[in-house]
C-alpha positions, 0 to 999 in steps of 0.5 A: 500500499506504501508503494501505491500511496508514494507512486499515486498521490491522487489517491492519498484520500482513498487509501487514508480512509479505507486505512482509517476505517480499517476495524482492528477489533475484527482482526486476530489479536495476534496479528493486530500490532503488526497491522496497526504498524503498516497502517501508521507506516503508510499514513506516515508517508502520505501525512506529508501531502494529505495532511487532514484532522482525521488522519493526526487523530488517528495517529495520535489515537493509536499512539495511545491505544496500548496496542503498540510497544514503546518499540512500535510507538518510537518507531513511528514518531521517528518516521513522523519526524524523519520524514519532514512532518512537523511533530502534532500539537496537543494542548499540553504541548508536543506529544512526539 
């Protein structure tokens, strides 16, 4: 999905909607972490050129969900920073 997103930026909205609407609770529990990590990796790439409140909320929610361990959360936070995406802000300050 990430390759498609990078090659076809016109599909950012459709890809984002499909990924955000994925119901992780319907997925076998042992697969949730890896699927969520894949989803977040693609969304971080898309986020550079297609940034919406919905994407920001999803990423923030996913990082706080408890599905990802510390190492996976750090990996996503590094992706956000490495790809030139500015850190997200909350009322308390930067989340990253």
